[in-house]
C-alpha positions in Angstrom: 82.7 116.8 154.0 81.0 116.5 150.7 82.6 114.2 148.2 82.5 117.1 145.8 85.3 118.7 147.7 87.7 115.8 147.9 89.8 113.8 145.5 88.4 110.5 146.6 87.4 108.3 143.8 83.8 107.4 143.5 82.2 104.1 142.5 80.6 106.0 139.5 84.0 107.2 138.4 85.6 103.8 138.8 82.8 102.2 136.7 83.3 104.7 133.9 87.0 103.7 133.6 86.4 99.9 133.4 86.5 99.2 129.6 85.4 95.9 128.4 88.1 93.7 126.8 88.6 94.0 123.1 86.9 91.0 121.3 89.3 88.2 120.4 88.6 86.3 117.2 87.7 82.6 117.5 90.0 81.8 114.5 93.5 80.7 114.9 95.9 83.6 115.4 98.0 83.1 112.3 100.5 85.8 111.6 103.4 86.7 109.3 106.8 87.4 110.9 106.1 91.2 110.3 102.7 90.8 111.8 104.2 89.3 115.1 106.7 92.2 115.2 103.8 94.7 114.8 101.8 93.0 117.6 104.9 93.2 119.9 105.3 96.8 119.2 101.7 97.6 119.9 102.0 95.7 123.1 105.1 97.8 124.0 103.3 101.0 123.1 100.2 100.1 125.2 102.4 99.3 128.2 104.4 102.6 127.8 101.0 104.5 127.6 99.8 102.8 130.7 102.9 103.5 132.7 102.8 107.2 131.6 99.1 107.3 132.8 100.0 105.7 136.2 102.2 108.8 136.9 99.1 111.2 136.9 98.4 112.4 140.5 94.7 112.9 140.2 93.2 109.3 140.9 90.1 109.8 138.7 92.1 111.3 135.8 94.7 108.5 136.2 92.0 105.9 135.9 90.5 107.5 132.8 93.9 107.8 131.1 95.0 104.3 132.0 91.8 102.5 131.0 92.4 102.2 127.2 96.1 101.4 127.5 95.4 98.7 130.0 92.7 97.2 127.9 95.1 97.3 124.8 97.9 95.7 126.7 95.6 92.8 127.8 94.6 92.3 124.2 98.1 92.5 122.6 99.6 90.3 125.2 97.0 87.6 124.4 97.5 88.1 120.7 101.3 87.8 121.1 101.0 84.8 123.4 98.7 82.9 120.9 100.5 84.0 117.7 101.2 81.2 115.2 103.9 82.5 112.8 103.4 81.2 109.3 106.4 81.3 107.1 106.1 83.0 103.7 105.0 80.4 101.0 107.8 78.7 99.1 105.7 78.2 96.1 103.7 80.6 93.8 101.6 77.8 92.3 98.6 78.2 94.5 97.3 81.0 96.8 98.3 80.5 100.4 98.6 82.4 103.7 101.3 85.0 103.0 100.7 85.0 99.3 100.2 88.2 97.3 97.4 87.6 94.7 96.2 89.7 91.9 92.7 89.1 90.7 90.1 90.6 88.4 86.5 91.3 89.5 83.4 91.0 87.4 83.4 94.7 86.9 86.9 94.7 85.4 88.7 96.1 88.5 92.1 94.4 89.0 93.2 94.2 92.7 96.2 92.9 94.5 96.3 91.9 98.2 98.5 90.0 100.4 96.8 87.5 102.6 97.8 87.9 106.3 96.7 87.6 109.9 93.6 89.4 111.2 95.4 92.0 113.3 97.7 92.9 110.4 95.0 93.2 107.7 94.6 96.6 106.2 92.9 96.6 102.8 93.9 100.2 102.1 97.5 99.1 102.5 97.1 96.1 100.3 96.6 93.3 102.9 93.5 91.2 103.8 92.8 88.8 106.5 93.0 85.1 105.7 89.4 84.8 107.2 87.9 87.4 104.9 85.5 86.0 102.3 87.7 87.0 99.4 90.8 85.4 100.9 88.9 82.2 101.9 87.6 81.8 98.4 91.1 82.5 96.8 93.1 80.1 99.1 94.2 77.0 97.3 93.5 78.4 93.8 96.0 78.7 91.0 96.4 81.3 88.2 93.5 81.2 85.8 91.1 79.8 88.3 87.7 81.6 88.7 86.0 81.6 92.1 82.8 83.0 93.5 83.1 85.5 96.4 80.5 87.9 97.7 78.1 87.5 94.9 80.7 88.0 92.1 83.4 86.0 90.4 87.1 86.6 90.8 89.8 85.4 88.4 93.2 84.8 89.8 95.7 86.6 87.5 99.0 86.3 89.4 100.4 84.9 92.6 103.7 86.0 94.2 
C-alpha cells in the first residue's frame, strides 16, 4: 500500500517537526522577582500547550502542533533552572540592576527604563536588558553623570 494512503509518519514529516532549540544567552541569567514569575508562567503555558497537542490523534499533525511548545518548554525550563533572582536595589544613588533610570539623549528626548533580565526586557513596556548597550553604559552612574552610548551621550536625570 502506498504511504499516501496511510497515517504512518514519514521521515520527511518527522524532520519538519524537529525545531532547533531557542538560543540561550551566554550572560548570567539575572532576573527580577517578577521576571522569575513570568518565566515560570511561560514554562507552565508551554507545558499545557504541549499536553494539548499530545491529544491530537493524527500523528503528523500532533508532531507539528507539539514542536513549538516542546521547544519552548525546554527553553523556559532551562531559564527557570538557571535564574538568579536579584533583589530590587536598596539605594537610588547609582544605577543598578532593577533600577528605573530617567535620562536625556543628545536630541533632547527624555526616556525612562527599568533595567531587568534579558527575558523580561520589553522597551515598549519601559524595560531594557541589563546587557543592552544603554543599560551597560548607565550601570554604576549617578544623577548628573553623562555617559556615551551608541554614538551619543546620555545624561542621567533620575534614579528610582
